[in-house]
C-alpha positions as CSV (number, residue, x, y, z in Angstrom):
1,M,0.0,0.0,0.0
2,L,1.4,3.4,-1.0
3,N,0.4,5.8,1.7
4,T,0.3,9.6,1.3
5,I,0.3,11.0,4.8
6,T,-0.6,14.6,5.5
7,G,-1.1,16.4,8.8
8,R,-3.2,19.4,9.8
9,N,-2.2,21.0,13.0
10,I,0.2,18.1,13.7
11,E,3.7,17.1,12.8
12,I,4.0,13.7,11.2
13,T,6.6,11.9,13.3
14,D,8.5,8.8,12.2
15,A,6.7,6.8,14.8
16,L,3.3,7.9,13.4
17,R,4.4,7.2,9.9
18,D,5.6,3.7,10.8
19,T,2.4,2.9,12.7
20,I,0.3,4.0,9.8
21,D,2.4,2.0,7.3
22,K,2.2,-1.1,9.6
23,K,-1.5,-0.8,10.1
24,M,-2.3,-0.1,6.5
25,S,-0.2,-3.1,5.4
26,R,-3.0,-5.2,7.0
27,L,-5.2,-4.2,4.0
28,D,-2.7,-5.3,1.4
29,K,-4.0,-8.8,1.4
30,Y,-7.4,-7.6,0.1
31,F,-6.0,-6.1,-3.1
32,Q,-4.3,-7.7,-6.1
33,K,-2.2,-4.7,-7.0
34,E,-0.5,-1.9,-5.2
35,M,-3.1,0.6,-4.0
36,D,-2.7,4.3,-3.2
37,A,-4.1,5.5,0.1
38,T,-4.5,9.0,1.4
39,V,-4.2,9.4,5.1
40,T,-4.9,12.7,6.8
41,L,-4.2,13.3,10.4
42,N,-5.9,16.3,12.1
43,V,-5.8,17.7,15.6
44,E,-8.7,19.9,16.8
45,K,-8.3,20.7,20.5
46,L,-8.6,17.3,22.3
47,R,-9.9,15.5,19.1
48,Q,-7.5,13.4,17.2
49,I,-9.0,12.8,13.7
50,V,-7.8,10.2,11.1
51,E,-9.3,10.2,7.6
52,V,-8.3,7.4,5.2
53,T,-9.3,7.2,1.6
54,I,-8.5,4.3,-0.8
55,P,-9.8,4.6,-4.4
56,F,-9.9,1.5,-6.5
57,S,-11.6,0.5,-9.7
58,G,-14.2,3.3,-9.7
59,S,-15.1,2.8,-6.0
60,I,-13.8,4.5,-2.9
61,V,-13.4,3.1,0.5
62,R,-13.2,5.8,3.2
63,A,-13.1,6.0,7.0
64,E,-12.9,8.9,9.4
65,E,-12.4,8.2,13.1
66,T,-12.0,10.5,16.1
67,S,-10.8,9.9,19.6
68,E,-8.5,11.5,22.2
69,D,-5.5,9.4,21.1
70,M,-4.2,9.5,17.5
71,Y,-3.1,5.8,17.7
72,A,-6.6,4.7,18.8
73,S,-8.1,6.7,15.9
74,I,-5.8,5.0,13.5
75,D,-6.8,1.6,14.8
76,K,-10.5,2.4,14.6
77,A,-10.1,3.7,11.1
78,I,-8.4,0.5,9.9
79,D,-11.1,-1.6,11.5
80,V,-13.8,0.4,9.7
81,L,-11.9,0.0,6.4
82,E,-11.6,-3.8,6.8
83,R,-15.4,-4.0,7.6
84,Q,-16.2,-1.9,4.5
85,I,-14.1,-4.1,2.3
86,R,-15.8,-7.2,3.6
87,K,-19.2,-5.6,3.0
88,H,-18.2,-4.7,-0.5
89,K,-17.0,-8.3,-1.1
90,E,-20.4,-9.6,0.1
91,K,-22.3,-7.3,-2.2
92,L,-20.1,-8.2,-5.2
93,K,-20.4,-11.9,-4.4
94,N,-24.2,-11.6,-4.1
95,K,-24.3,-9.9,-7.5
96,K,-22.0,-12.6,-9.0
97,H,-19.3,-10.2,-10.1
98,T,-15.8,-11.2,-10.9
99,D,-13.0,-10.9,-8.3
100,E,-10.8,-8.6,-10.5
101,T,-10.4,-5.9,-7.9
102,I,-10.5,-7.6,-4.6
103,R,-8.9,-10.9,-3.7
104,F,-12.0,-12.9,-2.5
105,E,-10.0,-15.8,-1.2
106,N,-8.4,-13.6,1.5
107,I,-11.6,-12.1,2.8
108,T,-13.5,-14.1,5.4
109,S,-17.2,-13.8,5.2
110,L,-19.2,-11.7,7.7
111,P,-21.3,-13.6,10.2
112,A,-24.9,-13.9,9.0
113,D,-26.2,-11.4,11.5
114,D,-23.7,-8.7,10.4
115,V,-24.7,-8.8,6.7
116,E,-27.1,-6.0,6.0
117,E,-29.9,-6.3,3.5
118,E,-29.2,-4.2,0.4
119,G,-30.9,-0.9,0.4
120,K,-34.0,-0.5,-1.7
121,V,-35.5,2.6,-3.2
122,V,-38.6,3.2,-1.0
123,K,-39.5,6.7,-2.2
124,V,-39.1,8.6,-5.4
125,K,-39.4,12.4,-5.3
126,K,-39.5,14.7,-8.3
127,F,-39.1,18.4,-8.1
128,P,-38.3,21.3,-10.5
129,I,-34.7,22.4,-10.5
130,K,-34.3,26.1,-10.8
131,P,-31.1,28.0,-11.6
132,M,-29.4,29.5,-8.5
133,D,-25.9,30.1,-7.0
134,E,-24.3,28.0,-4.3
135,E,-25.2,30.4,-1.5
136,E,-28.9,30.3,-2.4
137,A,-28.7,26.5,-2.6
138,I,-27.2,26.3,0.9
139,L,-29.9,28.6,2.2
140,Q,-32.6,26.3,0.6
141,M,-30.9,23.2,2.1
142,E,-30.9,24.8,5.5
143,L,-34.5,25.9,5.2
144,L,-35.5,22.3,4.3
145,G,-33.4,20.8,7.0
146,H,-31.7,18.4,4.6
147,A,-28.1,17.2,4.5
148,F,-27.8,17.9,0.8
149,F,-29.5,19.9,-2.0
150,V,-29.6,19.4,-5.8
151,F,-29.7,22.5,-7.9
152,Q,-28.9,23.9,-11.3
153,N,-25.9,26.2,-11.2
154,G,-27.0,29.5,-12.6
155,E,-23.5,30.3,-14.0
156,T,-22.7,27.0,-15.7
157,G,-26.1,25.4,-16.2
158,D,-24.8,22.1,-14.8
159,T,-26.6,20.1,-12.1
160,N,-24.7,20.5,-8.8
161,V,-25.1,19.2,-5.2
162,V,-24.3,21.1,-2.0
163,Y,-24.0,19.1,1.2
164,K,-23.2,19.7,4.8
165,R,-19.9,18.2,6.0
166,K,-19.3,16.7,9.4
167,D,-17.0,19.6,10.2
168,G,-19.9,22.0,9.8
169,H,-18.7,23.5,6.5
170,Y,-20.3,22.8,3.1
171,G,-19.2,20.8,0.1
172,L,-20.1,21.3,-3.6
173,I,-20.2,18.4,-6.1
174,E,-19.9,19.4,-9.7
175,P,-20.0,17.2,-12.8
176,Q,-16.7,16.7,-14.6
177,N,-16.8,17.1,-18.3
């Protein structure tokens, strides 16, 4: 696993880098080729935050964990990633896809009570999309009390999505041409 480690409000020591490399190497057995992972360490007052993102074959596995100890946050994030990979394996296996991306022989199946049923579309909602800017879309999202809002960007004419991030700020998703 090729790890790109960055730090916000923290200096990345050799001990932290070694720990991350060692823990991330546990995930190597799940992939057939060398994967790139982005690890971001962040310190906010007493919160030690670890964000790990691993893109592979059009999918992304991501974990964000917070605790009072950076090493505990790293351990929790790796556990979450392993669980996500196993869930992904179960979904692919249930849909009878090939094992090109993930090595299925190295992944133990989840216990039957841990396997969640696949989500189903239970409601379809149609609404007119009117042109607006990001600020107006954020205002509409807040007024509705939603976590995201789909709108047509008045400047570009593209369909965009604004969403509320865990850190309290907002994100914008734009289509790539």
